[in-house]
N, C-alpha and C positions, 0 to 999 in steps of 0.2 A: 406416480403423477404428482401426488401432494408434496413430495419431497422436492420437486422442482419449484413449487411455490414457497415452500419453507426456506430453500437456499437463496431464492431471489428476494424474499423479504429480509433475509438476513444480511444479504449484500447491499440492499438499498438502505437497511438501518445504519450500516457501517460506513457508508460512502461519505458522510460528512466528516467522520474522523480521519479517513484516508486523505480526504481533500485538505484538511488542516495540516496533516503531517506532510503532504507533498509541497504545500505552500512554504513551510518551514524548514524543508530539508536543506535548502541552501545555506541556511544559517549553520548547518553542521560545519560547513567548510569555510568559515569565515576567517580563520588564520591560515597562513601558508602551511605551518606544520600540520594541519589537520588533513590536507590532501593525501598524506601517507598514513593516516591512522586507520587501521583495519577495522576497528569498531564503527567508525563513522561511515565507512563503505558499506559495512553489513547492515546498519541502520537505514542507509539510503537504499540498498537493494530491497530490503524488506518492505519499505514503503512503495517501491515501484512495483514489486510482486504482489502487493495487496492489490493494486488496481488492475494488474492482469487478470488475477484470479476473480475479482469482482465482475470484469468484463465478460470472461469466457466461461465462468462458472455455470450460469444458466443454460448455456448451449450444450455443455458436456453432462449435465445432470440427467 
């Protein structure tokens, strides 16, 4: 039960960093060539997956 509190606290502590990353993620795709850049897509997916983990993590713990 204590791990649920630890996981929730960790997610809440990291939410501001994820929010900033999500806000600035469109800047990765500012040039037309970047839409085909696999590293840009990986960075974008990591930011999206961070939010998914933070939202469902406390329910799965």
